[in-house]
C-alpha positions in Angstrom: 129.8 58.9 255.0 127.6 57.2 251.8 125.5 59.9 251.3 129.2 62.1 250.5 130.3 59.1 247.7 127.5 60.2 245.4 128.6 64.2 245.5 131.6 62.8 243.2 130.3 65.6 241.0 131.5 69.5 240.4 128.8 71.6 242.0 128.3 74.4 238.7 125.6 77.3 239.1 123.8 75.1 241.9 124.0 72.1 240.1 126.0 69.0 240.7 127.5 68.3 237.4 129.9 65.3 236.0 132.9 66.4 234.6 133.1 66.3 230.8 136.9 65.2 230.5 137.8 62.2 229.1 140.3 61.5 232.5 138.8 60.6 235.4 140.7 60.5 239.2 140.3 58.1 241.8 139.9 59.1 245.1 141.8 56.6 247.5 141.8 55.8 251.2 144.8 56.5 252.2 145.6 53.8 254.8 145.1 51.0 252.1 145.0 52.8 248.6 141.2 51.3 248.3 139.4 53.6 245.9 136.2 55.6 248.1 134.9 56.7 244.6 135.9 58.3 241.3 135.4 61.3 240.2 135.4 62.8 236.1 137.4 65.9 235.7 135.9 69.3 235.4 137.1 70.9 232.1 138.2 74.6 231.2 135.4 75.2 230.0 133.0 74.2 233.1 135.5 75.8 235.1 134.9 79.1 232.8 131.1 78.5 233.4 131.9 78.2 237.2 132.8 81.5 237.4 130.2 83.1 234.4 127.7 82.0 237.1 129.7 83.3 240.2 129.7 86.7 238.1 126.5 86.9 237.8 125.1 85.5 240.8 127.5 88.2 242.9 125.7 91.1 241.7 122.5 89.9 243.4 124.3 88.6 246.7 125.7 91.2 247.1 122.9 93.4 247.8 121.5 90.7 249.8 120.3 91.9 253.0 122.8 91.4 256.6 119.9 89.1 257.9 120.1 86.6 254.0 123.5 86.3 254.5 123.2 85.5 258.4 120.4 82.9 257.8 122.9 81.0 255.0 125.7 80.4 257.3 123.7 79.6 260.1 121.6 77.0 258.2 125.1 76.2 256.8 126.4 75.5 260.7 123.5 73.5 261.3 124.2 70.9 258.5 127.5 70.7 259.6 126.1 70.1 263.4 123.5 67.5 261.9 125.9 65.6 259.6 128.8 65.7 262.3 129.2 61.9 262.2 129.2 61.5 258.8 131.5 64.1 258.2 133.7 63.0 260.7 134.1 59.5 258.8 134.7 60.9 255.3 137.2 63.0 256.5 139.2 59.8 258.7 138.8 57.3 255.7 139.7 60.2 253.0 142.4 62.0 254.3 143.8 59.7 256.6 143.2 61.7 259.7 142.7 60.4 263.2 139.7 61.0 265.0 141.6 63.2 267.2 143.0 65.0 264.3 139.1 65.0 262.4 137.5 66.4 266.0 139.8 69.3 266.3 139.4 70.3 261.9 135.1 69.8 262.8 135.5 72.4 265.8 137.6 75.0 264.0 135.7 74.7 260.9 132.5 75.1 263.2 133.9 78.3 264.6 134.5 79.7 261.7 131.3 79.8 260.4 130.3 81.2 263.4 133.2 84.1 263.0 131.8 84.7 259.4 128.3 85.5 260.5 129.5 88.2 262.5 131.5 89.6 259.3 128.2 90.2 257.3 127.2 93.2 258.8 131.0 94.6 257.9 130.1 95.5 254.3 128.2 98.6 253.1 128.4 100.5 257.0 130.5 103.1 256.8 132.7 105.4 259.0 133.5 108.7 259.0 136.4 111.0 258.7 136.8 114.8 259.1 137.1 116.9 256.4 139.2 120.6 256.2 136.5 121.7 254.1 134.0 123.5 254.8 130.5 121.7 254.4 132.0 118.3 253.4 131.6 114.9 255.2 133.7 111.9 254.2 132.2 108.7 254.5 134.8 105.3 254.2 132.7 102.1 253.1 133.4 98.4 252.5 132.1 96.5 249.5 131.7 93.3 248.1 134.9 92.6 246.2 133.4 90.4 243.7 134.4 86.5 242.6 137.0 84.9 245.1 139.2 82.0 243.5 139.8 79.6 246.3 142.8 76.6 246.1 142.7 74.5 249.2 145.3 71.8 249.9 144.9 68.0 251.1 146.2 68.2 255.0 143.7 70.0 256.3 140.8 70.5 253.5 137.8 71.4 255.7 139.1 73.9 257.3 141.6 75.3 254.9 138.5 75.5 252.5 136.1 76.8 254.7 138.1 79.9 256.5 138.2 81.1 252.5 134.5 80.1 251.6 132.7 81.6 254.7 133.9 85.0 254.9 134.0 85.2 251.5 130.1 84.2 251.2 129.4 86.5 254.0 130.8 89.9 253.0 129.2 89.3 249.6 131.3 88.1 247.1 131.0 84.8 245.2 133.5 81.9 245.1 134.6 79.5 242.7 136.6 76.6 244.9 138.9 74.1 243.7 140.0 71.4 246.3 143.2 69.1 246.0 141.2 66.1 244.4 143.1 63.8 246.5 140.1 65.4 249.8 137.7 66.6 247.1 134.9 64.9 248.9 135.9 66.8 252.7 137.8 69.6 250.7 134.6 70.3 248.5 131.6 68.5 248.3 130.6 68.5 252.2 131.0 72.4 252.0 128.8 72.7 249.0 126.1 70.3 250.2 126.2 72.4 253.3 125.4 75.5 251.3 122.7 73.6 249.1 121.2 72.9 252.2 121.3 76.7 253.6 119.5 77.6 250.8 122.6 79.5 249.2 121.2 81.6 245.8 122.5 79.5 242.8 125.9 80.2 241.5 127.4 81.9 244.4 129.6 78.9 245.4 131.2 76.7 242.6 133.4 73.7 243.5 134.7 72.3 240.8 136.5 68.4 241.1 139.6 68.7 238.7 142.7 69.1 238.6 146.1 71.8 237.1 147.0 69.6 234.2 143.2 69.4 232.9 142.6 73.3 233.3 145.9 74.8 233.3 145.9 78.3 235.1 142.2 79.2 235.4 141.8 79.6 238.7 144.4 82.7 238.6 144.1 84.3 234.9 140.2 84.0 234.6 139.5 87.6 234.4 136.2 87.5 237.0 138.6 86.6 239.7 139.2 89.7 242.1 141.5 87.8 244.4 143.2 84.2 244.4 143.6 82.3 248.1 145.9 79.4 247.8 147.3 77.4 250.7 150.1 75.2 249.9 153.5 74.6 249.2 155.9 78.0 248.5 157.1 77.2 245.5 153.2 76.7 244.1 152.5 80.0 245.8 155.4 81.7 244.1 153.6 80.6 240.7 150.4 82.0 242.2 151.4 85.3 243.3 153.5 85.5 239.8 150.4 84.8 237.6 147.6 86.3 239.7 149.8 89.5 240.7 150.7 90.1 236.9 147.5 90.6 236.3 146.6 92.8 238.9 144.9 90.3 241.2 145.0 90.2 244.8 146.4 87.2 246.8 146.3 85.4 249.9 148.6 83.1 250.5 149.5 80.9 253.2 152.3 78.7 252.2 155.4 76.5 253.7 156.5 76.5 257.0 159.6 75.4 258.9 158.1 76.2 262.5 160.4 76.2 265.4 160.0 75.2 268.8 162.3 76.8 271.3 163.4 75.0 274.9 164.6 78.0 277.2 167.5 77.4 279.9 164.4 78.1 282.7 161.7 75.8 280.8 159.9 73.1 282.4 161.2 70.1 280.3 158.1 67.7 281.4 155.6 70.0 280.4 157.6 71.5 277.1 157.7 67.7 275.9 153.9 67.6 276.2 153.2 70.4 274.1 155.9 69.4 271.6 154.6 65.3 270.9 151.4 66.7 270.1 152.9 69.7 268.1 155.0 67.5 266.4 153.0 64.6 265.3 149.9 65.6 265.1 148.2 64.4 261.2 151.5 62.7 260.9 153.4 65.8 260.8 151.2 66.8 257.8 150.7 70.2 258.9 152.4 73.5 257.4 152.6 75.1 261.1 153.9 71.9 262.5 156.8 71.6 264.7 160.2 71.0 262.2 162.8 71.5 264.4 163.2 71.6 267.9 165.6 74.3 269.6 166.6 73.2 273.2 169.2 75.0 275.4 172.0 72.5 275.8 171.7 72.6 279.7 167.8 70.4 278.8 168.9 69.1 275.9 169.7 65.6 277.0 166.7 65.5 279.2 164.2 67.1 276.7 165.3 64.7 273.9 164.9 60.9 276.4 161.7 62.1 276.9 160.3 63.3 274.0 161.8 59.5 272.7 160.2 58.0 275.2 156.7 59.7 274.5 157.4 59.4 270.5 158.6 55.6 270.5 154.9 54.7 272.4 152.5 56.5 270.1 149.7 54.1 269.0 149.9 53.3 264.8 147.6 51.9 262.4 144.2 52.3 260.5 142.6 55.5 261.5 139.3 54.1 262.2 140.6 52.8 265.3 139.9 55.4 267.7 142.5 54.9 269.9 145.7 55.4 267.2 147.2 58.6 267.3 149.9 58.2 264.3 147.5 57.5 260.8 148.8 57.3 257.4 150.7 59.7 255.2 147.9 61.3 252.6 149.9 59.3 249.6 152.7 57.7 247.8 154.5 60.3 246.6 154.2 62.1 250.0 155.6 58.5 251.7 158.2 58.7 249.2 159.2 62.6 250.3 159.4 61.7 253.4 161.6 58.2 253.1 164.1 60.0 250.8 164.7 62.8 253.5 165.8 60.4 255.9 167.7 58.2 253.5 169.4 61.4 253.0 169.8 62.4 256.6 171.1 58.9 257.4 173.8 59.3 254.9 174.7 62.4 255.8 175.8 60.9 258.8 173.4 62.8 261.3 172.2 60.5 264.3 168.8 58.9 265.1 167.5 58.5 268.8 164.2 56.8 267.6 164.6 55.0 264.3 160.9 54.5 263.2 160.3 52.1 259.6 157.3 52.2 257.4 154.1 50.2 258.0 152.0 49.9 255.0 151.6 53.4 254.3 152.0 54.4 258.1 156.0 56.4 259.4 156.2 55.9 262.9 157.9 58.5 264.2 161.2 59.5 263.8 164.4 61.7 266.2 166.9 62.9 264.5 169.5 64.5 267.1 172.5 66.9 267.3 171.1 68.0 263.8 173.1 71.1 262.6 170.8 73.9 262.0 172.1 74.4 258.4 172.3 71.3 257.1 169.3 70.1 254.3 167.6 68.3 256.9 166.9 71.6 259.6 166.0 73.8 256.6 163.6 71.6 255.1 159.9 70.9 255.8 160.1 67.4 255.9 156.1 67.3 256.1 156.1 63.8 258.0 156.4 62.5 261.5 160.2 63.4 261.6 161.6 65.5 264.6 165.1 67.6 264.3 166.4 68.0 267.9 169.4 71.3 267.5 171.0 72.0 270.1 171.6 75.7 271.3 174.2 77.1 273.2 172.5 80.2 274.9 168.9 81.4 274.9 170.2 84.1 272.8 171.5 81.9 270.1 168.3 79.7 270.4 166.2 82.5 268.8 168.9 83.8 266.2 168.4 79.9 265.4 164.6 80.0 265.3 165.1 83.2 262.7 167.7 81.3 260.4 164.9 80.1 258.2 163.4 81.3 254.7 160.2 80.6 256.8 158.2 82.1 259.2 154.9 80.8 259.7 154.2 79.7 263.1 156.6 79.6 266.5 157.0 78.8 270.3 158.6 79.5 273.2 159.0 77.7 276.7 160.0 79.5 279.6 159.4 80.1 282.9 159.3 83.6 282.9 156.1 84.8 280.6 157.3 88.2 280.4 161.0 87.0 279.3 159.1 84.9 276.7 156.6 87.3 275.6 159.6 89.7 274.8 161.2 86.7 273.0 158.3 86.1 271.1 158.3 89.8 269.2 162.4 88.7 268.2 161.0 85.6 266.5 160.1 86.5 262.9 157.5 84.3 262.1 153.9 85.4 261.8 153.1 83.7 265.1 154.4 83.1 268.2 153.2 80.4 271.4 154.5 81.1 274.8 154.7 77.9 276.6 152.5 76.3 273.7 153.0 74.5 270.5 152.9 75.6 267.1 149.6 74.1 266.2 147.2 76.9 266.9 143.8 77.8 265.0 141.6 80.9 266.1 139.0 81.8 264.1 139.5 85.5 265.8 143.0 86.2 265.0 145.4 86.8 262.5 147.3 83.8 260.6 149.5 84.1 258.4 152.7 84.2 257.8 156.4 85.9 257.1 159.0 85.6 254.1 158.7 82.5 252.4 155.5 81.6 254.8 152.6 83.7 252.4 151.0 86.7 252.1 148.2 87.8 254.0 146.2 87.3 257.1 143.4 85.2 257.8 141.0 85.5 260.3 138.3 88.1 261.6 138.7 91.2 261.2 142.1 90.5 259.1 139.9 88.9 256.0 137.5 91.2 256.0 140.4 94.0 254.7 141.4 91.0 252.4 138.2 90.0 250.9 136.7 93.9 250.3 136.7 96.9 248.7 137.0 100.5 250.3 135.6 102.9 248.9 135.7 106.3 249.9 132.3 108.7 249.3 132.3 112.4 250.0 129.3 114.9 250.5 129.4 118.3 249.9 126.5 119.8 251.9 127.2 122.8 251.3 128.2 125.4 248.1 132.2 125.5 247.6 133.8 128.1 246.8 136.7 126.9 243.9 139.6 129.8 243.5 138.5 129.5 240.0 
């Protein structure tokens, strides 16, 4: 980990540079609030320099060969493999991830690089489409888009940064990336170090350690940015969409979620509980596609709740550096206070608890609210904490209706013994992803990842991200003389 503490600087045009702002930011260990490292913030002018460097570097990188791009991706992958333990340790200490979650995030980050290598062959290739005009051929090309502005959150910072950066580079684009400062090393510096090691030309990847108070909307308005890739809250995403869209920039937005976990009348309760515990309490519930609402058929409700509570109350918690622990800290005091407010408001409304957790330092142990009304504020809030919400459904049909009664539509899950029925009902849930007999937290780099409604726009994953990060161009060639009517 020590090697990354020194990388508390921005990476601009291939150089590690200290921020020129008079303001600094302490990156804290969320478990004990100790200072990991201090970052001097990059200024708006430095951010503009990064975009200028990216704009110039992209022109040459766009002309790089498939083998050049593959070689860089492979070397970056090699870096991650050779530095695994230091990367995991940094993730655990900086993000509050348990080792279970850190290992998972590390592996899907590697998978993203593997998939990105396959994308290197997508640009400048073409397909032909027929023409009604005699002697004409039509070629449809994909070309690099240009400079991509990338903004990532604190919860899965390594993966959620890499899933933009790796495909963008593989497709001949340049990137200016701003990670959440709370996890600036994991979400930014480690990735910059990997691509520096890989020999990526200067300026193709720039990582800015700063915040919006320092640079305003520069990541959204800079004229060189052709697309803004943002992962975060729906509120912030709407702002990104409004500002970037107003400048006719493309956006890829992965926003909030209120994922339902539907237990139908014929489900295997024990298997459902196994999946439910993981899908609710991984990373203390701080995941956009974590299970937010458990919607259980009335015939199975009591049994499901009882077995869920028995499992939840025994989950080990504490310092995430202890590999036995499953529950670690909430990322910071602000997020912790928000979670506590959700709990107190629900209790004030008289919503019963089957399991009342507790605050232990910066950790919240599991809470389980039961008999929750799907229309309540609690059920319609993305809690982003280890708070489970149990809702009883009278029928299987009502369970699906309740699942859809939310402004969000990111991930969802259905448990049933009838796989054909489960698959049919999966298509009725208005979300970007539905998992039958599994929980809601699934990540795979060769599948379309994204949401509906207020959960976002666009799709990540190969080949869908190729469409987002390239320009489609039609080139027609008239091989023989064409006669015109006048």
